[in-house]
N, CA, C and O of each residue as an XYZ file, in Angstrom:
388
protein
N      50.181    217.538    125.605
C      49.195    217.087    126.324
C      49.955    215.513    127.058
O      50.344    215.333    128.212
N      49.957    214.864    126.257
C      50.386    213.523    126.594
C      51.727    213.058    127.459
O      51.771    212.017    128.115
N      52.752    213.964    127.350
C      53.493    214.214    128.230
C      53.147    214.585    129.705
O      53.736    213.985    130.605
N      52.230    215.535    129.996
C      51.753    216.112    131.041
C      50.906    214.575    131.820
O      51.020    214.197    132.986
N      50.251    214.070    130.932
C      49.503    212.944    131.195
C      50.726    211.590    132.053
O      50.591    211.058    133.155
N      51.771    211.407    131.079
C      52.562    210.552    131.564
C      53.492    211.078    132.934
O      53.786    210.219    133.765
N      53.888    212.326    133.123
C      54.546    212.669    134.140
C      53.595    212.919    135.678
O      54.045    212.830    136.820
N      51.971    213.298    135.208
C      51.370    213.468    136.427
C      51.428    212.727    137.532
O      51.411    213.212    138.664
N      51.508    211.344    137.241
C      51.729    210.465    138.725
C      52.774    210.573    139.331
O      52.791    209.957    140.396
N      53.963    211.297    138.989
C      55.005    211.367    139.509
C      55.308    212.728    139.993
O      56.426    213.085    140.363
N      54.525    213.278    139.977
C      54.296    214.845    140.388
C      54.153    215.073    141.557
O      53.108    214.564    141.962
N      54.786    215.680    142.434
C      54.318    215.972    143.846
C      52.809    216.340    144.300
O      52.392    216.148    145.442
N      52.049    216.899    143.242
C      50.576    216.954    143.649
C      50.176    216.765    142.008
O      50.726    217.433    141.133
N      49.117    215.736    141.727
C      48.604    215.694    140.466
C      47.798    216.883    140.215
O      47.374    217.779    140.945
N      47.709    216.627    138.953
C      46.531    217.668    138.246
C      45.564    217.138    137.642
O      45.626    216.091    136.997
N      44.693    217.753    137.791
C      43.614    217.004    137.170
C      43.469    217.146    135.544
O      44.221    217.792    134.815
N      42.515    216.516    135.220
C      42.326    216.067    133.645
C      42.152    217.621    132.993
O      42.783    217.960    131.991
N      41.375    218.361    133.575
C      41.146    219.736    132.962
C      42.361    220.665    133.045
O      42.602    221.475    132.150
N      43.101    220.536    134.108
C      44.095    221.292    134.358
C      45.350    220.896    133.494
O      46.094    221.794    133.100
N      45.561    219.823    133.245
C      46.228    219.360    132.125
C      46.176    219.831    130.823
O      47.094    220.233    130.109
N      44.722    219.710    130.550
C      44.486    220.667    129.075
C      44.992    221.775    129.400
O      46.102    222.088    128.970
N      44.290    222.579    130.211
C      44.794    223.874    130.400
C      45.996    224.415    130.331
O      46.135    225.385    129.586
N      47.171    223.898    131.115
C      48.355    223.928    131.239
C      49.155    223.479    129.726
O      50.208    224.017    129.382
N      48.624    222.659    129.098
C      48.949    221.790    127.821
C      48.598    223.020    126.857
O      49.519    223.273    126.081
N      47.845    223.568    126.775
C      47.406    224.747    125.624
C      48.330    225.946    125.964
O      48.791    226.603    125.031
N      48.684    226.330    127.495
C      49.673    227.247    127.806
C      50.845    226.943    127.198
O      51.495    227.789    126.583
N      51.210    225.688    127.326
C      53.167    225.221    126.984
C      52.688    225.161    125.551
O      53.776    225.221    124.979
N      51.762    225.082    124.567
C      51.896    224.958    123.369
C      51.886    226.092    122.430
O      51.907    225.982    121.204
N      51.845    227.390    123.225
C      51.743    228.752    122.820
C      53.068    228.880    121.994
O      54.105    228.376    122.426
N      53.035    229.490    120.922
C      54.359    230.016    120.218
C      54.507    231.241    119.882
O      53.464    231.865    119.689
N      55.390    231.732    119.763
C      55.740    233.297    119.167
C      55.470    234.534    119.716
O      54.868    234.375    120.778
N      55.621    235.495    119.500
C      55.497    236.276    120.219
C      54.751    236.655    121.994
O      55.100    237.303    122.981
N      53.369    235.648    121.517
C      52.670    235.752    122.526
C      53.398    235.195    123.684
O      52.979    235.615    124.763
N      54.453    234.297    123.745
C      55.180    233.337    124.855
C      56.112    234.540    125.622
O      56.930    234.190    126.473
N      55.957    235.853    125.303
C      56.745    236.859    126.150
C      55.915    237.318    127.334
O      56.418    237.582    128.426
N      54.467    237.409    127.034
C      53.584    237.450    128.060
C      52.667    235.958    128.339
O      51.444    235.953    128.200
N      53.192    235.120    128.614
C      52.474    233.858    128.450
C      51.214    233.600    129.099
O      50.596    232.706    128.520
N      50.570    234.117    130.190
C      49.459    234.352    130.776
C      48.749    235.570    130.961
O      47.979    235.792    131.895
N      49.080    236.478    129.890
C      48.391    237.701    129.564
C      46.871    237.585    129.002
O      46.306    236.504    128.833
N      46.417    238.579    128.794
C      44.880    238.388    128.328
C      44.738    237.721    126.964
O      43.925    236.801    126.868
N      45.441    238.089    125.913
C      45.499    237.751    124.645
C      45.541    235.805    124.838
O      44.729    234.984    124.412
N      46.992    235.558    125.747
C      47.044    234.077    125.605
C      45.821    233.332    126.296
O      45.204    232.416    125.752
N      45.546    233.840    127.567
C      44.233    233.332    127.975
C      43.072    233.400    127.321
O      42.163    232.597    127.531
N      43.000    234.337    126.494
C      41.686    234.104    125.350
C      41.957    233.232    124.647
O      41.045    232.454    124.370
N      43.258    233.002    124.091
C      43.221    231.953    123.234
C      43.195    230.448    123.756
O      42.707    229.573    123.041
N      43.791    230.118    125.167
C      43.371    228.907    125.633
C      41.956    228.776    125.995
O      41.444    227.665    125.865
N      41.152    229.894    126.493
C      39.751    229.752    126.637
C      38.981    229.423    125.877
O      37.891    229.012    126.275
N      39.308    229.493    124.396
C      38.671    229.539    123.248
C      39.128    228.012    123.083
O      38.120    227.315    122.978
N      40.243    227.296    123.027
C      40.793    226.183    122.633
C      40.497    224.988    123.613
O      40.721    223.822    123.288
N      39.931    225.386    124.942
C      39.547    224.480    126.121
C      38.209    224.614    126.345
O      37.691    223.794    127.102
N      37.309    225.753    125.690
C      36.181    225.806    125.802
C      35.589    226.054    127.430
O      34.842    225.302    128.056
N      36.138    227.256    127.844
C      35.864    227.541    129.555
C      35.670    228.854    129.606
O      35.965    229.534    128.623
N      35.192    229.384    130.649
C      34.650    230.624    130.648
C      35.998    231.727    131.149
O      37.173    231.375    131.253
N      35.583    232.792    131.350
C      36.554    233.744    131.972
C      36.890    232.922    133.439
O      37.975    232.366    133.611
N      35.781    232.926    134.495
C      35.833    232.687    135.691
C      36.421    230.868    135.891
O      36.837    230.439    136.967
N      36.352    230.244    134.949
C      36.999    228.924    134.824
C      38.230    229.008    134.585
O      38.991    228.242    135.177
N      38.723    229.936    133.681
C      40.230    230.030    133.304
C      40.786    230.669    134.805
O      41.831    230.310    135.347
N      39.933    231.596    135.288
C      40.468    232.391    136.396
C      40.703    231.020    137.789
O      41.656    231.020    138.568
N      39.865    230.246    137.782
C      39.970    229.037    138.903
C      41.024    228.217    138.417
O      41.732    227.759    139.315
N      41.299    227.934    137.388
C      42.449    227.057    137.015
C      43.333    227.568    137.323
O      44.015    227.088    138.229
N      43.745    228.935    136.605
C      45.301    229.556    137.061
C      45.440    229.615    138.393
O      46.577    229.331    138.768
N      44.553    229.929    139.367
C      44.593    229.963    140.622
C      45.222    228.378    141.238
O      46.219    228.159    141.926
N      44.325    227.552    140.747
C      44.766    226.010    141.262
C      46.364    225.970    141.050
O      47.191    225.815    141.948
N      46.665    226.169    139.478
C      47.915    225.603    139.084
C      48.986    226.710    139.682
O      50.178    226.401    139.676
N      48.670    227.706    140.083
C      49.714    228.552    140.902
C      49.814    227.787    142.391
O      50.817    227.527    143.056
N      48.672    227.574    142.611
C      48.741    227.131    144.418
C      49.400    225.635    144.567
O      49.947    225.247    145.599
N      49.255    224.841    143.341
C      50.078    223.744    143.119
C      51.469    223.856    142.871
O      52.199    222.908    143.158
N      51.998    225.045    142.302
C      53.266    225.003    142.124
C      53.801    225.156    140.771
O      54.961    225.489    140.529
N      52.709    224.841    139.712
C      53.258    224.471    138.553
C      53.203    225.867    137.386
O      53.526    225.784    136.201
N      52.725    227.079    138.066
C      52.989    228.364    137.334
C      53.076    229.588    138.355
O      52.508    229.769    139.432
N      53.842    230.240    137.752
C      54.012    231.534    138.435
C      52.984    232.715    137.756
O      52.003    232.376    137.093
N      53.261    233.849    137.952
C      52.852    234.940    137.217
C      53.207    234.898    135.845
O      52.420    235.393    135.038
N      54.404    234.320    135.398
C      55.056    234.860    134.292
C      55.687    233.415    133.625
O      56.129    233.385    132.477
N      55.661    232.419    134.380
C      56.356    231.330    133.774
C      55.803    230.073    134.318
O      55.142    230.105    135.356
N      56.038    228.911    133.656
C      55.549    227.431    133.846
C      56.850    226.903    134.353
O      57.906    227.154    133.771
N      56.781    226.152    135.465
C      57.649    225.121    135.967
C      58.481    224.584    134.626
O      57.967    224.004    133.669
N      60.058    224.956    134.806
C      60.719    224.209    133.782
C      60.359    222.680    133.517
O      59.952    222.269    132.431
N      60.556    221.901    134.629
C      60.492    220.612    134.880
C      59.268    219.892    134.002
O      59.291    218.754    133.533
N      58.163    220.902    133.907
C      56.998    220.180    132.981
C      57.108    220.203    131.701
O      56.259    219.637    131.012
N      58.194    220.872    131.132
C      58.355    221.071    129.478
C      59.212    219.454    129.259
O      60.053    219.018    130.045
N      58.729    218.745    127.974
C      59.641    217.725    127.419
C      60.759    218.314    126.785
O      60.841    219.517    126.536
N      61.710    217.380    126.495
C      62.821    217.796    125.787
C      62.283    218.094    124.135
O      61.532    217.311    123.554
N      62.685    219.062    123.660
C      62.387    219.252    122.314
C      62.675    218.665    121.205
O      62.085    218.886    120.148
N      63.849    217.663    121.393
C      64.199    217.074    120.413
C      63.633    215.219    120.438
O      63.277    214.500    119.504
N      63.744    214.965    121.753
C      63.294    213.609    121.992
C      63.162    213.483    123.435
O      64.052    213.988    124.119
N      62.030    212.791    124.104
C      61.845    212.491    125.378
C      61.782    210.942    125.469
O      61.152    210.157    124.761
N      62.522    210.731    126.423
C      62.378    208.988    127.094
C      61.541    208.996    128.129
O      61.231    210.049    128.684
N      61.162    208.024    128.437
C      60.413    207.455    129.764
C      60.789    206.078    130.131
O      60.663    205.146    129.337
N      61.174    205.963    131.128
C      61.632    204.545    131.749
C      61.267    204.489    132.981
O      61.563    205.376    133.782
N      60.386    203.152    133.376
C      59.814    202.954    134.474
C      60.109    201.540    135.290
O      59.320    200.684    134.888
N      60.869    201.106    136.161
C      60.739    200.158    136.950
C      59.643    199.860    137.916
O      59.351    200.678    138.788
N      59.023    198.716    137.791
C      58.328    198.582    138.981
C      58.673    197.209    139.746
O      58.809    196.091    139.249
N      58.755    197.510    140.783
C      59.328    196.488    141.704
C      58.026    196.208    142.528
O      57.326    197.066    143.066
N      57.759    194.393    142.531
C      56.863    193.962    143.681
C      57.694    193.525    144.877
O      58.455    192.558    144.849
N      57.500    194.277    145.884
C      58.386    193.985    147.115
C      57.712    192.721    147.983
O      58.374    192.038    148.764
N      56.203    192.512    147.704
C      55.703    191.684    148.402
C      56.107    190.141    147.996
O      55.894    189.230    148.795
N      56.563    189.956    147.012
C      56.956    188.278    146.266
C      57.856    187.885    147.284
O      58.407    186.785    147.229
């Protein structure tokens, strides 16, 4: 979840805090359930983890699709951190000086 919070300001369309929480939970799913990442079983697990209703889950899924972060079967690869190490480097330049 922290990775999504860090990269969120750099995304073309930002995510809301709850969208980050929902998306992070889908990204953390492991095992056989990842073959149907947005199927009924996966949605139920995420719903319980995030404490949202079926309607709420549906709304977040629509929003994440509309923003281009998920499709019917996958999550945009750019959203996943490196498995072994993730580095962040920011350079801020004040051009008004």
